[in-house]
C-alpha positions as CSV (number, residue, x, y, z in Angstrom):
1,M,37.5,186.0,133.1
2,F,34.2,186.7,134.7
3,T,33.9,187.0,138.5
4,E,31.2,188.9,140.3
5,Q,32.0,192.3,141.8
6,Q,35.5,192.2,140.1
7,E,37.0,194.1,137.2
8,D,39.1,192.2,134.6
9,R,41.4,194.2,132.3
10,K,43.7,192.9,129.7
11,I,45.3,193.8,126.3
12,I,45.3,191.4,123.4
13,D,46.9,192.4,120.1
14,N,46.3,196.2,120.4
15,T,42.8,195.7,121.9
16,L,41.9,196.8,125.4
17,I,39.3,194.4,126.9
18,Q,37.5,195.2,130.2
19,S,34.7,193.6,132.1
20,Y,32.8,194.2,135.3
21,I,30.2,191.8,136.4
22,F,27.6,192.8,139.0
23,S,25.5,189.6,138.8
24,F,25.2,186.5,136.7
25,N,21.5,186.8,137.0
26,A,21.4,189.9,134.8
27,P,22.1,190.5,131.1
28,I,25.6,191.5,130.0
29,M,26.3,194.4,127.6
30,I,29.0,193.8,125.0
31,T,30.5,196.8,123.2
32,F,33.2,197.6,120.6
33,S,34.6,201.0,120.1
34,P,34.1,203.2,117.0
35,A,37.1,204.4,115.0
36,G,36.9,207.9,116.5
37,S,37.4,206.5,120.0
38,T,40.6,204.6,119.4
39,L,42.9,204.9,122.4
40,T,46.6,205.5,122.4
41,S,49.0,203.3,124.3
42,K,49.8,206.2,126.6
43,Q,46.1,206.7,127.5
44,V,45.8,203.0,128.3
45,A,48.9,203.0,130.4
46,E,47.5,205.9,132.3
47,G,44.3,204.0,133.1
48,A,41.9,205.1,130.3
49,N,38.9,202.7,130.1
50,A,37.4,201.0,127.1
51,W,34.6,202.7,125.1
52,G,31.3,202.2,126.9
53,Y,32.8,200.7,130.0
54,D,32.4,203.7,132.4
55,F,28.8,204.3,131.3
56,F,27.5,200.8,131.9
57,K,29.5,200.2,135.1
58,K,28.2,203.5,136.5
59,N,24.7,202.2,135.8
60,N,25.2,198.8,137.4
61,I,25.0,196.9,134.1
62,N,27.3,193.9,133.4
63,I,29.8,195.1,130.8
64,L,32.3,193.5,128.5
65,A,34.0,196.3,126.4
66,F,36.5,196.1,123.6
67,S,38.5,199.2,122.4
68,A,41.1,199.5,119.7
69,I,44.5,200.8,120.7
70,D,46.8,203.1,118.6
71,H,45.1,202.4,115.2
72,K,41.8,201.4,113.6
73,H,42.4,197.7,113.2
74,W,38.7,196.7,112.9
75,F,39.1,194.0,115.6
76,T,40.2,191.4,113.0
77,S,43.2,190.0,114.8
78,K,43.4,186.2,114.9
79,L,44.6,186.3,118.5
80,L,41.5,188.4,119.4
81,K,39.2,186.1,117.6
82,S,40.7,183.1,119.5
83,F,40.2,184.9,122.8
84,I,36.5,185.7,121.9
85,Q,35.9,182.1,121.1
86,Q,37.2,181.1,124.5
87,L,34.6,183.4,126.1
88,T,31.7,181.6,124.5
89,P,31.1,179.0,127.3
90,Q,31.5,181.7,130.0
91,L,28.8,183.9,128.4
92,T,26.2,181.1,128.7
93,N,26.1,182.0,132.5
94,F,24.1,185.2,131.7
95,P,20.4,185.1,131.0
96,E,20.9,187.4,128.0
97,R,23.8,188.9,126.0
98,L,23.3,192.4,124.4
99,G,25.5,194.0,121.8
100,Y,25.8,197.8,121.3
101,A,28.3,199.4,118.9
102,A,28.8,202.2,116.3
103,S,30.6,202.5,113.0
104,M,33.8,200.4,113.1
105,G,32.6,198.8,116.4
106,A,29.3,197.8,114.8
107,Y,31.3,195.9,112.1
108,A,33.2,194.1,114.8
109,L,30.1,193.3,116.8
110,S,28.2,191.9,113.8
111,N,31.3,189.9,112.9
112,N,31.5,188.2,116.3
113,Y,27.9,187.9,117.3
114,N,27.9,184.1,117.0
115,E,30.9,183.5,119.3
116,L,29.5,186.1,121.7
117,L,26.1,184.5,121.7
118,I,24.4,187.9,121.1
119,D,20.6,187.8,121.6
120,R,20.0,191.4,120.6
121,M,22.1,194.0,118.8
122,L,21.9,197.8,118.5
123,L,24.1,198.9,115.6
124,I,24.6,202.6,114.9
125,T,25.9,203.6,111.4
126,P,27.6,200.2,110.8
127,I,30.3,200.5,108.2
128,T,32.6,197.8,106.9
129,S,36.3,198.0,106.5
130,T,38.2,197.3,103.2
131,E,37.2,194.4,101.0
132,E,40.4,192.7,102.1
133,H,39.2,192.8,105.7
134,N,35.8,191.5,104.7
135,Q,37.4,188.5,102.9
136,L,39.7,187.9,105.8
137,T,36.8,187.6,108.2
138,N,34.3,186.1,105.8
139,F,32.1,189.0,106.8
140,N,28.5,188.6,105.5
141,Y,26.6,191.4,107.3
142,A,25.2,189.0,109.9
143,N,23.0,187.4,107.3
144,N,22.6,184.2,109.5
145,Y,21.7,186.2,112.6
146,L,18.3,185.2,113.9
147,G,18.1,187.5,117.0
148,Q,16.7,191.0,117.3
149,L,18.7,193.5,115.3
150,T,18.1,197.3,115.4
151,I,20.1,199.6,113.0
152,L,20.3,203.4,113.1
153,V,21.4,205.4,110.1
154,D,20.9,208.7,108.3
155,P,19.1,207.8,105.1
156,F,20.7,210.8,103.4
157,C,24.2,209.3,104.0
158,I,24.3,207.0,100.9
159,Q,27.2,204.8,102.1
160,D,25.6,204.1,105.5
161,K,22.2,203.5,103.9
162,T,23.7,201.1,101.4
163,E,25.5,199.2,104.2
164,S,22.5,199.0,106.4
165,K,20.4,197.4,103.6
166,K,22.9,194.5,103.4
167,Y,21.9,193.3,106.9
168,P,19.1,190.7,107.4
169,P,15.6,191.7,106.2
170,H,14.1,191.2,109.6
171,S,16.2,194.0,111.1
172,T,14.4,197.0,112.6
173,R,15.7,200.2,110.9
174,L,15.4,203.6,112.6
175,V,16.4,206.7,110.6
176,F,18.0,210.0,111.8
177,P,17.9,212.2,108.7
178,G,20.3,215.1,108.2
179,V,23.4,214.4,110.3
180,G,25.4,212.0,108.1
181,H,27.6,209.4,109.7
182,R,27.5,211.3,113.1
183,V,24.3,209.7,114.3
184,I,25.6,208.6,117.7
185,E,27.1,212.1,118.4
186,S,23.9,213.8,117.3
187,L,21.8,211.5,119.5
188,S,24.0,212.5,122.4
189,Q,23.6,216.2,121.6
190,I,19.9,216.1,121.7
191,G,20.0,214.1,125.0
192,Y,18.5,211.0,123.6
193,L,21.4,208.5,123.4
194,K,21.1,207.4,127.1
195,P,17.3,207.0,127.0
196,L,17.6,205.0,123.8
197,I,20.3,202.7,125.2
198,F,18.0,202.0,128.2
199,Q,15.1,201.3,126.0
200,F,17.2,198.9,124.1
201,I,18.3,197.1,127.3
202,N,14.6,196.9,128.4
203,N,13.6,195.7,124.9
204,D,11.3,198.6,124.6
205,I,12.4,200.9,121.8
206,N,9.5,203.0,120.8
207,R,9.6,204.0,117.1
208,Y,7.0,206.8,117.5
209,Q,8.9,208.3,120.4
210,F,12.2,208.0,118.5
211,S,10.7,209.8,115.5
212,K,9.3,212.5,117.7
213,K,12.5,213.0,119.7
214,I,14.9,213.3,116.7
215,R,13.0,216.4,115.5
216,Q,15.3,218.1,118.0
217,R,18.1,217.8,115.5
218,R,17.1,221.2,114.4
219,N,18.7,222.4,117.6
220,I,22.2,221.2,116.7
221,S,24.7,222.8,114.3
222,R,25.5,219.5,112.6
223,Y,22.0,219.3,111.1
224,Y,22.4,222.6,109.2
225,S,26.0,222.1,108.1
226,Y,25.2,218.7,106.7
227,M,22.0,219.7,105.0
228,M,23.9,222.6,103.3
229,R,26.1,219.9,101.6
230,N,22.9,218.9,99.7
231,P,23.1,215.2,100.6
232,T,19.8,214.5,99.0
233,Q,20.9,216.2,95.7
234,K,17.5,217.9,95.8
235,N,18.4,221.4,97.1
236,S,16.9,224.0,95.0
237,K,18.1,227.6,95.2
238,K,15.1,228.4,97.4
239,R,15.7,225.3,99.6
240,R,19.4,226.3,100.2
241,S,18.2,229.8,101.1
242,V,15.8,228.5,103.7
243,I,18.4,226.2,105.2
244,R,20.9,229.1,105.3
245,R,18.4,231.4,106.9
246,Y,17.5,228.9,109.7
247,K,21.2,228.2,110.2
248,I,21.9,231.9,110.8
249,I,19.0,232.1,113.2
250,W,20.2,229.1,115.1
251,S,23.8,230.5,115.2
252,L,22.7,233.8,116.6
253,D,20.8,232.0,119.3
254,N,23.7,229.7,120.1
255,I,26.9,231.8,119.9
256,D,28.3,230.2,123.1
257,L,27.8,226.7,121.8
258,L,29.5,227.6,118.5
259,L,32.5,229.1,120.3
260,N,32.7,226.0,122.6
261,G,32.4,223.8,119.5
262,F,35.2,225.6,117.8
263,W,37.6,225.2,120.7
264,M,36.6,221.5,121.1
265,Q,37.3,221.0,117.4
266,R,40.7,222.6,117.8
267,K,41.5,220.4,120.8
268,K,40.3,217.3,118.9
269,S,42.6,218.3,115.9
270,I,45.6,218.8,118.2
271,D,44.9,215.5,120.0
272,K,44.7,213.7,116.7
273,R,48.1,215.1,115.6
274,I,49.6,214.1,118.9
275,K,48.2,210.6,118.5
276,V,49.7,210.3,115.0
277,L,53.1,211.5,116.3
278,A,52.9,209.0,119.2
279,N,52.2,206.2,116.8
280,K,55.2,207.1,114.7
281,L,57.4,207.2,117.7
282,H,56.0,203.9,118.9
283,K,57.0,202.3,115.7
């Protein structure tokens, strides 16, 4: 599958798999898409690329990307598993294998780390599928993984916090409070996702710098809307009033962003309905 300076693109059991290798002397990044980035068959037919593929290729980083097509299948296909096992000997050609994924993709990555020979993993808000899927894949939260594992979650999001604690004790845990499951989107909004990824690649994630940078969450709408839901269950009447006041101040200073966010949300909703209809027609 891997040839220098050449793209490989294939579909296996509703999964788009893409790779581009710049050099066998450099690490390879392996990604799995989150549920919110599931592609439609139409998008794939029109040439849409797998989640993460464009970013890493643009930055001259060896990339192997997996993306779900048409539905959130959690990458548990036996055909896909067999294909991944066939990749194992080829992956030994690289000096290091890095894994980066979020949500559903983080589940898939931590379920295939052994066959993919992953040396270091960056998991953002990892979340498992149903108990049936977990039993099907014998999923054990990478408890036998001995490499470097960094996990990012919002500690106020109880489900994500609970999931993250099931991973190995030696994992490095970074927290992004006040945005719920949307940690990766919020990192992008404050302009810190790309720097964090490169820090991960260079094995140089700085906990102090991370903590300092995420203070900028007060500059995004998600922070205020999520905190208004009282995720900590500690919001007093006074605390709710303070959050509401700062949200109003932020909204008045960012009217253009709010309007743009509204129309983006509308578009996302329409696209989702189209995707559901396309899936029904496909069946």
